[in-house]
PLY file of the C-alpha trace (Angstrom):
ply
format ascii 1.0
element vertex 63
property float x
property float y
property float z
element edge 62
property int vertex1
property int vertex2
end_header
17.93 198.45 -10.79
16.71 198.82 -7.20
13.52 200.91 -6.42
14.14 204.50 -5.09
13.65 204.96 -1.44
11.05 207.56 -0.24
12.47 210.56 1.33
11.11 210.19 5.05
11.75 213.89 5.94
9.81 215.15 3.08
6.70 212.80 3.88
6.48 214.21 7.16
6.05 217.79 5.89
3.65 217.41 3.04
0.29 215.92 2.33
-0.75 214.39 -1.16
-4.55 214.59 -1.88
-6.37 212.20 -4.04
-6.04 214.40 -7.14
-2.17 214.71 -6.55
-2.19 217.99 -5.25
0.59 218.57 -2.66
-0.18 220.52 0.58
2.12 221.97 3.10
1.77 223.96 6.27
1.50 227.75 6.17
4.79 229.32 7.27
5.66 231.46 10.39
3.15 229.96 12.71
5.39 229.28 15.74
5.87 232.40 17.48
5.28 236.22 17.42
1.66 235.60 16.45
-0.05 237.90 19.04
1.00 241.02 16.92
-0.94 239.84 13.86
-4.36 240.37 12.65
-7.05 237.92 13.16
-7.45 237.43 9.43
-3.86 236.43 9.20
-4.14 233.95 12.05
-7.08 232.36 10.42
-5.38 232.12 7.17
-2.36 230.41 8.80
-4.62 227.57 9.98
-5.09 226.21 6.55
-2.74 224.23 4.41
-1.16 225.83 1.29
-0.64 224.12 -2.16
2.78 223.77 -3.30
3.91 225.62 -6.59
3.18 223.30 -9.51
6.80 223.13 -10.45
7.78 221.87 -7.15
4.92 219.43 -6.94
6.53 217.41 -9.97
9.69 217.09 -7.92
8.12 216.34 -4.78
5.83 213.55 -6.25
9.02 212.00 -8.01
10.71 211.87 -4.58
7.75 210.34 -2.61
7.13 207.61 -5.30
0 1
1 2
2 3
3 4
4 5
5 6
6 7
7 8
8 9
9 10
10 11
11 12
12 13
13 14
14 15
15 16
16 17
17 18
18 19
19 20
20 21
21 22
22 23
23 24
24 25
25 26
26 27
27 28
28 29
29 30
30 31
31 32
32 33
33 34
34 35
35 36
36 37
37 38
38 39
39 40
40 41
41 42
42 43
43 44
44 45
45 46
46 47
47 48
48 49
49 50
50 51
51 52
52 53
53 54
54 55
55 56
56 57
57 58
58 59
59 60
60 61
61 62
């Protein structure tokens, strides 16, 4: 049976850390940001961890 190919679109949207945590970008960053508070703008600059249930599926797809 051949190896499973990596989902390239998925790889571009996530980052896997050394300890197998999966990080993604914070959502709603593209426009309408001027109305938001400074606190929220700063929060959006950081990456967010995926839910643990989703992490398993993502790691399986990237392997």
